[in-house]
C-alpha positions as CSV (number, residue, x, y, z in Angstrom):
1,M,-33.7,3.4,-4.4
2,E,-30.6,1.3,-2.8
3,N,-28.2,-1.4,-5.2
4,D,-24.7,-2.2,-4.2
5,K,-23.1,0.9,-5.7
6,N,-25.5,4.0,-4.2
7,L,-27.8,4.9,-1.5
8,D,-30.3,7.7,-2.2
9,L,-32.0,9.0,0.8
10,K,-33.5,11.6,-1.4
11,Y,-31.6,14.5,0.1
12,A,-28.4,12.6,-0.7
13,N,-26.6,9.9,-2.7
14,I,-24.5,7.4,-0.7
15,D,-21.8,6.5,-3.0
16,L,-21.1,3.0,-1.3
17,D,-18.6,1.9,-4.1
18,R,-16.0,4.5,-4.2
19,T,-14.0,1.9,-1.7
20,R,-13.5,-0.2,-4.1
21,R,-12.8,2.7,-7.2
22,T,-10.4,4.8,-5.1
23,G,-9.2,2.7,-2.0
24,M,-11.4,5.9,0.3
25,Q,-15.2,5.2,1.2
26,E,-17.4,8.2,0.8
27,V,-16.6,11.3,3.5
28,I,-19.4,13.7,4.5
29,Y,-18.3,17.1,4.0
30,C,-20.9,18.7,6.6
31,G,-21.0,22.4,5.6
32,H,-24.0,23.7,5.2
33,K,-25.9,20.4,5.8
34,T,-28.5,20.2,8.5
35,A,-27.9,18.4,11.7
36,E,-30.7,16.1,10.6
37,Q,-29.5,15.5,7.1
38,I,-26.4,14.2,8.3
39,A,-27.2,11.8,10.4
40,G,-29.7,10.7,8.1
41,I,-26.2,9.8,6.1
42,V,-24.2,8.5,8.7
43,E,-26.9,6.4,9.5
44,G,-27.7,5.2,6.1
45,M,-23.6,4.1,5.7
46,L,-23.6,2.2,9.3
47,N,-26.7,0.6,8.1
48,R,-24.6,-0.7,5.2
49,G,-21.9,-1.8,7.7
50,L,-19.3,1.0,6.6
51,D,-17.2,2.4,9.5
52,T,-14.6,4.6,10.5
53,I,-16.7,7.2,8.4
54,L,-15.3,10.8,7.9
55,L,-16.7,14.4,8.9
56,T,-15.4,17.1,7.7
57,R,-16.2,21.0,8.5
58,I,-18.7,19.7,11.3
59,S,-20.0,22.3,13.5
60,D,-20.7,22.1,17.2
61,E,-24.5,22.0,17.3
62,S,-24.2,19.2,14.5
63,A,-21.8,16.9,16.4
64,G,-23.9,17.1,19.6
65,Y,-26.8,15.9,17.7
66,L,-25.0,13.3,15.9
67,A,-23.3,12.0,19.2
68,R,-27.0,12.0,20.4
69,T,-28.4,10.2,17.5
70,I,-26.1,7.3,16.8
71,D,-25.9,7.1,21.4
72,A,-29.6,6.7,20.7
73,S,-29.4,4.1,18.1
74,T,-27.2,2.0,19.8
75,D,-28.7,-1.5,20.9
76,G,-28.1,-1.5,24.8
77,D,-27.9,-5.3,25.2
78,A,-25.2,-6.0,22.7
79,G,-22.2,-3.8,23.3
80,E,-20.2,-4.4,19.5
81,H,-23.1,-2.6,17.9
82,A,-22.6,0.8,20.1
83,H,-21.3,3.4,18.2
84,T,-18.7,6.3,18.9
85,L,-18.2,9.8,17.6
86,Y,-14.3,11.0,17.6
87,Y,-15.0,15.1,17.5
88,D,-11.9,17.7,17.1
89,R,-13.9,21.3,18.2
90,D,-10.8,23.1,16.4
91,A,-10.2,21.0,13.3
92,R,-14.2,21.0,12.4
93,I,-13.8,17.5,11.7
94,G,-15.3,14.2,13.3
95,V,-14.9,10.4,12.6
96,V,-18.0,7.8,13.8
97,D,-16.5,4.4,15.0
98,W,-12.8,4.8,14.4
99,R,-11.0,2.1,14.1
100,K,-7.4,2.9,14.1
101,I,-5.2,1.1,12.6
102,D,-2.3,-1.0,15.1
103,A,0.5,-0.5,12.4
104,P,-0.1,2.2,10.0
105,V,1.9,2.1,6.7
106,G,2.7,5.7,6.0
107,N,5.1,8.4,7.2
108,I,3.6,11.7,6.8
109,T,4.9,14.8,8.4
110,I,3.1,18.2,8.7
111,V,5.1,21.4,9.1
112,S,2.9,24.3,10.0
113,A,4.2,28.2,9.6
114,G,2.4,29.1,13.1
115,T,-0.3,28.2,15.8
116,S,-2.8,29.8,14.2
117,D,-2.5,27.3,11.6
118,L,-3.0,24.5,13.4
119,P,-7.4,24.1,12.8
120,I,-6.3,23.4,9.4
121,V,-3.0,20.8,10.7
122,R,-5.4,19.1,13.3
123,E,-7.7,18.3,9.9
124,A,-5.2,16.6,7.7
125,A,-3.4,14.9,11.0
126,V,-6.8,13.5,11.7
127,T,-8.0,12.6,7.8
128,A,-3.9,11.2,7.2
129,E,-4.1,8.7,10.6
130,V,-8.2,7.8,9.2
131,M,-6.4,6.6,6.0
132,G,-3.8,4.5,7.9
133,N,-0.6,6.9,8.4
134,R,1.8,7.8,11.2
135,V,1.8,11.3,11.3
136,H,4.3,13.2,13.0
137,V,3.3,16.9,13.3
138,I,6.4,20.0,13.8
139,N,4.2,23.3,14.4
140,D,5.0,26.6,14.6
141,V,8.5,26.6,12.4
142,G,7.6,29.7,10.0
143,V,10.4,31.6,8.3
144,A,10.1,34.7,10.4
145,G,12.5,32.3,13.1
146,I,14.3,30.4,10.2
147,H,16.1,28.5,13.2
148,R,13.1,27.1,14.5
149,L,12.9,25.2,10.8
150,L,16.3,24.6,10.4
151,S,16.6,22.8,14.3
152,R,13.9,20.0,12.8
153,E,15.8,19.7,9.6
154,E,16.8,15.8,10.2
155,E,12.7,15.4,11.1
156,I,11.7,16.7,8.0
157,R,14.1,14.8,6.1
158,S,12.5,11.7,7.2
159,A,9.8,11.9,5.9
160,R,8.4,10.5,2.8
161,V,6.1,13.2,2.3
162,L,5.6,16.6,3.8
163,I,2.6,18.8,4.2
164,V,3.6,22.1,4.7
165,V,0.5,24.4,6.4
166,A,1.3,28.1,6.1
167,G,-1.0,31.5,5.9
168,M,0.4,35.5,5.5
169,E,2.8,34.7,2.4
170,G,3.1,31.3,2.6
171,A,6.7,31.3,2.2
172,L,7.2,28.2,4.1
173,A,6.5,25.6,1.6
174,S,9.3,27.3,-0.7
175,V,12.1,26.5,2.2
176,V,10.9,23.5,2.8
177,G,10.9,22.6,-0.9
178,G,14.6,23.6,-1.3
179,L,15.9,21.4,1.6
180,V,14.0,18.0,1.1
181,S,13.5,15.2,-1.7
182,C,10.3,14.1,-0.9
183,P,6.9,15.5,-2.2
184,V,5.7,18.3,-0.8
185,I,1.9,19.2,-0.5
186,A,1.4,23.0,0.4
187,V,-1.4,24.3,2.2
188,P,-2.1,27.9,2.1
189,T,-4.5,29.1,5.0
190,S,-7.0,32.1,5.4
191,V,-4.8,33.4,8.5
192,G,-3.2,36.7,8.1
193,Y,-3.7,40.5,7.5
194,G,-6.0,42.2,4.9
195,A,-3.6,41.9,2.2
196,S,-3.5,38.4,2.8
197,F,-7.1,38.2,0.8
198,G,-8.2,35.4,3.4
199,G,-5.3,33.2,2.3
200,I,-5.1,34.1,-1.7
201,S,-1.7,35.7,-1.6
202,A,-0.7,32.6,0.6
203,L,-2.0,30.6,-2.3
204,L,-0.5,32.9,-5.1
205,S,2.9,32.4,-3.1
206,M,3.0,28.6,-3.4
207,L,1.8,28.1,-7.0
208,N,4.6,29.8,-7.7
209,S,7.1,28.3,-5.9
210,C,10.6,27.9,-6.9
211,A,11.0,25.0,-5.6
212,A,10.5,21.7,-7.7
213,G,8.3,19.3,-6.0
214,V,5.6,21.4,-4.3
215,S,2.4,20.9,-5.1
216,V,-0.1,23.2,-3.9
217,V,-4.3,22.2,-2.6
218,N,-6.8,25.1,-2.1
219,V,-7.1,27.6,0.8
220,D,-7.9,25.7,4.0
221,N,-7.7,22.5,2.6
222,G,-6.1,20.2,5.0
223,F,-8.3,17.2,4.4
224,G,-7.4,17.2,0.6
225,A,-3.6,17.6,1.3
226,A,-3.8,14.8,3.6
227,V,-5.2,12.7,1.1
228,T,-2.8,13.2,-1.8
229,A,-0.2,12.6,0.7
230,S,-1.6,9.4,1.4
231,R,-1.5,8.2,-2.1
232,E,2.2,9.7,-2.3
């Protein structure tokens, strides 16, 4: 069934009205979906004229299948109909027909505690860029070497909104929150030893932050943090 607001593919009911309601079209969460299902949803969205289709948590296998599928569906005689897939393996994120904005309007800075947090940083960065933001990333400035963070204080203070990504005990969000006047969105990651409980320790630390103005999303949810930051 197809109408102005929905496209029912039996296994997926695509929300075609989301852009009007929320400012961002439906995003495909690819976890636990088959490659064929993902390709079918993308095809349905493309057939309705949608582009810059964001796909989160997409695997190598599904990304490869999708790339072959959209390439096979391309009209070779009309270059304007060619479809492309941007794929970031580390972040497990993809973008079909990414139409990059020449003059981004936002100013989002992403700060990470360590190199192990990079997959979530990349997920947040790509999502924020797709939503029309200028993104600046500061990596590996965790509290174990606080001087690294303080040496970048001017850059951090210039942000309109900050996303702070940290695992282990998640202390970086509180420290950053005590340095800036802009909103801080904290992302706990599942990085850490056994007692970190797959990110639960960082999540609880961030939820209990004594720094005012720190909001927290779920464990490893770089996508959610970027969407929230884009709406600030």
